[in-house]
N, C-alpha and C positions, 0 to 999 in steps of 0.2 A: 564470602570468600572472595581470594584476588582473583582476577583474569589479567591472564598475557595476551590472547588474543581478540576478548571482544571489551566494550565498555556496556557497564548496565546503569540504568539511571532511573530514578523513578520521580515524576513529578504530576501532581495533578492527577493523581488516581493512574496513571499511565507508565505501564514499565516500557523503556526502550533499550532494546539489545541491538549493539551495534558491533558488525563484524569491523575488527581494528587492523586489518593489515592492509593497508592502503598503497602502499607500494607494490604490493602486487596482487592491486583490484581485489583484495581480500579474497584470495584463491582460498579455498577449503582445505584445512588439513584434519587430521585427526585430533589436535589441540583445541581446535576453533569447535569441532563437533561436540566433544565432552564440555566443553565451556559453553555453549548453546542449550543444551539440556539441559545443564544443570540450572542454568539461567531462566530457562525455561519452566522448570520446576520451582525455583526460588518466586518467580511471579504469579505460578497457579497457586503457592502456598501463602500469600501473601493477601490478607483480606481488605490492605488498601489499595489493590491492584483493581484495576476495572477492565482494564483492554493491555495489550500488549504490541508493541510494534518492533519490527526485526529489518533492519538497515543497513550501509554500510559507511566504513568512513570513506572520506575522498572522493573522487569523481565515480567511482564504481561501486555497485551493489557486489556481485560474488563472480567471479569469471571462471567459477567450476572449480573442478579438485587442482590442489598443487601437483606437481609432478612429481613428488615426492608421495603424496599419497599413493597415487598411480603404482607409484614401484613398488611400493609395499605392500599394498594390493596384488600386484603381480604372483607373487612371491606368495601367498596365502591360499591354500584350499578353500573351497566352498564351503566346508562345516568349518574351518578356524574363522572365517568370515561371520560366520552366523555366530558363533560361540563368542567373538568378540561383542558384537553388537546387543547379543542376551546380557553380556555381563553390564555392560553401559546400562541397560535398560533397569536392571536388579537393584545398580550400582544408585541410581538416581531416578527413584518413582517418581511420576508425575502427580502430586496430591490430588484429592477429587477429579480423578482420571475419569472421564465419561466413559458409559458402559457401551463401549463401541468393540466392533470385531478384533481379535488378535491382530489383525491385518492392519489395521491403524496403531499399532505399538512397535512398530521396527526403526532402523536406525533413523532412517527419514522420513518415516510416515506416520510418525507420531503426532505432530501439531494437530491435526481434527481431533485427537482423545485428550487436549489440554481445554478445560472448563472455562476458558476465555477468549474471546476472540482475539485474533494474532493477523496484524495486517504488516502485509511486507510493502515497506516503503522503497520501491525500487529507483534510487536514485542517478543510476548508471548502468553500466553495461551488466546484465545479468546471463550468462553461459552456461551450459551443461549443470552440473550439479548444483550450482546457482540458480538457474530456472526452476528446479526441480524440486528445492527448497521452497520458493514462493509460490509454487502451483499449491503444496499444501497448507500453503497458509489458506485464512478464509475470508482474505480481500487481499489486492494488490491495485497499488496505485504507483503513478510512474512519473518521473519527472520528463520534461519534454526535452528531448534528445537523449532517452537512454534506449539501449540496443538491447535486444534478445538474440539468442540462437540456441537450440538444441544442440548445437555440437557435435552430438557421437555421430552420426554418420562419415563425417570428415576427420574421424580418427578411427574409424575403421571399428567402431563399439556399435552399439545396437539400443534401444529404448530400453534405459536405466529405471531403476528402482520403482517402478509402478507408472513411471510416466505415460505409457501406454494404455492406463486405466483412466488418470485421472486429467490428461491433456484433454480428450476427446469429450470428456464432459464438459471442459470449460470452453474449449472452442467449437467445437463439432468436427467430426470425421474428418471430411474435406480437409481443413486445414490443417488437424492434426498431422495426416498423412502428408502435407506439403512439408510443416515447419519440422518432422522428425525424417523423412526422405533427402530433403535437400539440405538440412543444416543452414537454410541461410540466414541472413540476418535481417531483423525488422526492427521497424523505429516503433517510436512511441504511439503515434498516429494509426499505423499499421495494427498495432498491439490493441489499442483503443476498438478500432472498428470491428475486430473479430471476437473482442469479450476476452482475449488475453489479460488485460488489467480493467478495473472498474471507471477509472478516471487519471486523467492527468490535467499535472499540474504545473505552472511555470515554476523552470529550474531556480528563479531567485527567491522564492516562497516557498518550495515543495515542503521541507518538511514543516513549515509553519501549517500550512492547508492540511497535510496530514496528521498533526498533532490537535489541530482542530476537529478533526472529524473522531479521533480517537477519544478524544476529550469528552465528546457528543455521549457517546458508549458508554463511558466509563461514569458520567456524572448525571446523566438525564435517562438512561434505560436501566431497567431491572435485571440484576446479575442472574437473579434465577430463571428470568426468562431466556436471558441469552445462553446462558448453562442448557437448560432444557432445548430450545429450538435447534441449537448446534449438534445437541447428540440425535435430535428428529431427523434433521436432515443429512448428516451423514449414514445414520441406520436406514433410513428409506432409500439412498443411495445406495447400500451394499446391497440391501436384501426384503426389502418390502415390497409388496405390489401395492396398489391404489386401497381397495379394501384395508389391507393391516396397517397402512398409513392412517387412513381414518379412523381404525379402531384406537392406534396408538395414541393418537391427537386428541380423542374426546376423553382417554385415561388421564391423560395429562392436563386437559384441561380443569378436570375434577380437582386433582391436586394442587392446582395454580389457583382455583377458587378460595382454598383453605389457606393457601399462603400469605406472609405477611407483606411481602412485597405487593399482592394483590389488592390488601386494602389501603396500602400505601398509596399505590399507582391511582385507585379510585380518590383517598382523601385529596392528595395533591394537587387534582385537576380541581378538583370542588372549592376548594380552599385556595386556589391560584397562588400556589406557593413552589418553590424549589421541590423536587423530590427528595426525598430521604432512605432510600431502597438498605436495607439488611443483606440482600440475596438470601433471605429463607422465605 
């Protein structure tokens, strides 16, 4: 598929999706929304892809919703917005979608249901909806100098698209209150200290460092293990208590023992060679 507002590339088993409106700090549009979902589906269904990176072109990650998107939303009823989101999901289903709650299938919350790890490579400002998209990624890495803000309270808005659920789980309740109520800007070091990002890399080597991490996932880790563990983690966050998590884990472990990837995981370690996982 030819894309207008994103770039899509696959190299060394890593798919990189780049938001490509650098003159607008990659402000989010309805076109970009459709194209990112299509690219995520493409990567999910491509057996040669083991990990996915989402990043931005130029000096920004995503400055939030474009004003044109906000204007169109303002003219839609809640029912119309929900219907539009459902149409998009029906038109572009995620191959191999994880068996998670339907809560992880809405227009901005579906990243956890993608059966491969998604890394947000935050190369610059991440604001509003741009920050939300990064929160639903599985991991977040920031370049030195990146800036973060929820933005909503300074636009007369509220905690949108489930950020009030996901943000406290990542940074804790007090930090979530701070970031949402104040909408103040924080830098990459502050983001790291509160757990908003997993790590911070020098700006001049940023994408190389993120790619190296993604290549480790894509080439040295069992795709089946990552898929099952991702489903376990998000499923537990949503609905399982400790007992249910243990029961589920025990059942998944028995299935793992029968998998090709388990046999290969043992064989490549014993034989001291690079793994050749199949994902089965």
